[in-house]
VOGU-3710 file (C-alpha; in Angstrom, 3 decimals, decimal comma):
1> mlplhvaqhi> 0,222/-5,781/-19,747  -0,829/-9,238/-20,894  -4,417/-9,694/-22,073  -7,208/-10,744/-19,707  -9,490/-13,389/-21,194  -12,930/-13,782/-19,590  -15,399/-16,430/-20,717  -18,682/-14,716/-21,665  -20,760/-17,545/-20,201  -20,216/-19,946/-17,352
11> gpeivesaka> -20,927/-23,633/-16,982  -19,115/-26,943/-16,630  -17,839/-26,929/-20,218  -16,352/-23,424/-19,773  -14,549/-24,408/-16,566  -13,263/-27,634/-18,165  -12,007/-25,600/-21,145  -10,194/-23,163/-18,837  -8,671/-26,103/-16,953  -7,438/-27,625/-20,239
21> rliaaahrag> -5,912/-24,250/-21,213  -4,032/-24,055/-17,892  -2,678/-27,581/-18,241  -1,611/-27,023/-21,870  0,118/-23,728/-20,994  2,016/-25,398/-18,126  3,032/-28,271/-20,398  4,335/-25,870/-23,089  6,323/-23,964/-20,468  7,744/-27,156/-18,954
31> drrpmpmwcp> 6,156/-26,321/-15,575  5,291/-29,111/-13,183  1,975/-27,563/-12,180  -0,443/-25,263/-13,948  -1,355/-21,884/-12,450  -3,957/-22,594/-9,739  -7,582/-21,615/-10,370  -9,036/-21,300/-6,853  -12,701/-21,890/-6,118  -14,419/-22,284/-2,748
41> wplptgwtvt> -15,405/-25,931/-2,383  -17,797/-26,711/-1,027  -19,418/-23,447/-2,051  -20,882/-21,390/0,804  -24,644/-21,907/1,176  -26,522/-20,203/-1,654  -23,379/-19,300/-3,613  -22,698/-20,010/-7,293  -19,703/-19,834/-9,629  -20,240/-16,827/-11,898
51> gvgwvgders> -17,147/-16,655/-14,074  -13,586/-17,660/-14,886  -10,771/-15,755/-16,527  -7,029/-15,906/-17,120  -4,182/-13,576/-18,072  -1,623/-14,530/-20,668  -0,989/-15,326/-24,285  0,523/-18,132/-26,351  4,069/-16,901/-25,779  3,950/-16,094/-22,063
61> gvratavacs> 1,548/-18,826/-20,987  -1,058/-18,310/-18,259  0,289/-15,914/-15,630  -2,896/-15,352/-13,581  -6,374/-16,797/-13,093  -9,622/-15,475/-11,639  -12,763/-17,251/-10,454  -15,880/-15,253/-9,585  -18,624/-16,368/-7,223  -21,875/-14,735/-6,067
71> gpgpvehgpa> -24,334/-15,395/-3,290  -26,178/-13,925/-0,342  -24,227/-11,414/1,733  -22,918/-12,866/4,996  -23,878/-9,739/7,003  -26,032/-7,428/4,898  -29,163/-8,524/3,108  -28,695/-8,592/-0,634  -26,204/-10,028/-3,094  -22,472/-10,334/-2,554
81> dcviiaeepg> -19,690/-11,069/-5,015  -16,198/-12,479/-4,674  -13,318/-12,790/-7,133  -10,421/-15,083/-6,209  -7,197/-14,407/-8,092  -3,977/-16,422/-8,348  -1,111/-14,638/-10,063  2,612/-14,536/-10,513  4,264/-11,441/-8,998  4,187/-8,421/-11,282
91> vglgtrfagi> 1,034/-9,287/-13,243  -1,346/-6,825/-11,555  -4,682/-8,619/-11,940  -5,173/-8,887/-8,184  -4,340/-5,237/-7,540  -6,708/-4,266/-10,357  -9,647/-6,040/-8,705  -8,525/-4,841/-5,258  -8,659/-1,272/-6,604  -5,063/-0,419/-5,709
101> pgtdpgpffd> -2,413/0,981/-8,089  0,548/-0,910/-9,438  1,272/-4,624/-9,419  2,664/-5,098/-5,893  0,211/-5,260/-2,976  3,024/-4,816/-0,413  2,667/-1,052/0,133  -1,077/-1,468/0,698  -1,116/-4,079/3,454  -2,978/-2,946/6,560
111> gdiatttaha> 0,067/-3,313/8,829  3,442/-4,995/8,546  2,807/-8,642/7,603  6,037/-9,671/9,312  4,670/-8,534/12,683  0,881/-8,495/12,174  -1,281/-11,558/12,749  -3,155/-12,609/9,620  -6,586/-10,987/9,279  -8,150/-14,112/7,750
121> kvraagwptp> -7,277/-17,665/6,828  -8,353/-20,022/4,083  -7,321/-23,566/3,293  -5,777/-23,663/-0,189  -5,538/-27,233/-1,486  -5,753/-28,382/2,126  -2,980/-26,085/3,414  -3,656/-23,358/6,013  -3,104/-20,074/4,190  -2,962/-16,711/6,029
131> lwmakspedr> -4,346/-13,599/4,345  -3,781/-9,946/5,197  -6,184/-7,120/4,465  -5,054/-4,627/1,845  -6,115/-0,980/1,886  -8,713/-0,786/-0,887  -11,634/1,454/-1,881  -14,607/1,473/0,517  -16,877/-0,446/-1,890  -14,847/-3,668/-1,523
141> cayvgeamgv> -12,698/-5,714/0,822  -9,394/-7,213/-0,352  -7,280/-9,888/1,303  -3,883/-10,996/0,011  -1,615/-13,932/0,804  0,460/-16,561/-0,947  -0,452/-20,090/-1,962  1,475/-22,545/-4,138  4,192/-19,980/-4,824  1,927/-17,264/-6,268
151> wlyvvtwpaa> -0,130/-14,375/-4,902  -3,639/-15,213/-3,722  -6,207/-12,403/-3,607  -9,765/-12,676/-2,298  -11,743/-9,535/-3,193  -15,388/-9,098/-2,137  -18,165/-6,613/-2,930  -19,652/-4,978/-0,939  -16,946/-4,554/1,703  -19,101/-6,304/4,339
161> agylleeeld> -18,961/-9,450/2,195  -15,399/-9,815/3,479  -17,023/-11,466/6,506  -17,329/-14,477/4,222  -13,766/-15,216/5,367  -14,814/-15,404/9,021  -15,537/-19,053/8,354  -12,380/-20,641/7,027  -13,062/-21,234/3,340  -11,657/-24,287/1,646
171> lhdladdvpt> -10,231/-23,322/-1,740  -10,071/-26,086/-4,312  -7,800/-25,864/-7,361  -10,009/-26,303/-10,432  -6,814/-26,990/-12,431  -6,640/-30,309/-10,549  -10,249/-31,307/-11,133  -13,673/-29,731/-11,467  -16,251/-30,923/-8,919  -19,309/-32,293/-10,721
181> hlvygapspy> -21,687/-30,596/-8,282  -20,511/-27,009/-8,828  -23,495/-24,672/-9,185  -23,320/-21,925/-11,812  -25,027/-18,524/-11,858  -25,343/-15,417/-14,022  -22,009/-13,970/-15,222  -20,232/-11,767/-12,666  -20,430/-8,029/-13,413  -17,098/-7,547/-11,610
191> lhgka> -15,182/-10,104/-13,637  -16,755/-8,811/-16,857  -15,913/-5,160/-16,071  -19,562/-4,056/-15,882  -19,585/-2,962/-12,242
//
């Protein structure tokens, strides 16, 4: 498996550095677009960006990205966390955070996506994007779909934080530009492997 790189701190300079890394990796690979780095924008009320990470190395380029956010739970009182992953098929970062084995979420969808209505929707770079719930451990909620030709995972802790998707989130690609008004918080324990 390719290495996961997680910035130890978070702030505008860290996000700009990650953006530059994505653009450089796409340029080296001759790709037209860098791997997306999805972030809710505008952020839900009270939420902050709490981390960024990427999977890859100098040879393979960036094959997956993750952005973590934290804020007040939409249903339960207390904190909630969310990690949004974009990845090429076969990487396994999304399934890792979703708590399901392997690299393919297909066997874990809650129903047949060909015949089941999407469980949630987001707008990814302005495009309506359906998401289906994946069977995951009880401590989290995982939704999976496809945006810009790669898997899109939205994983929340606790599971009730999945209600965050009841309101259609707008996902902005930080590889395009970083909003100057992003608010940053303490590093995510989920992204940093401490939860």
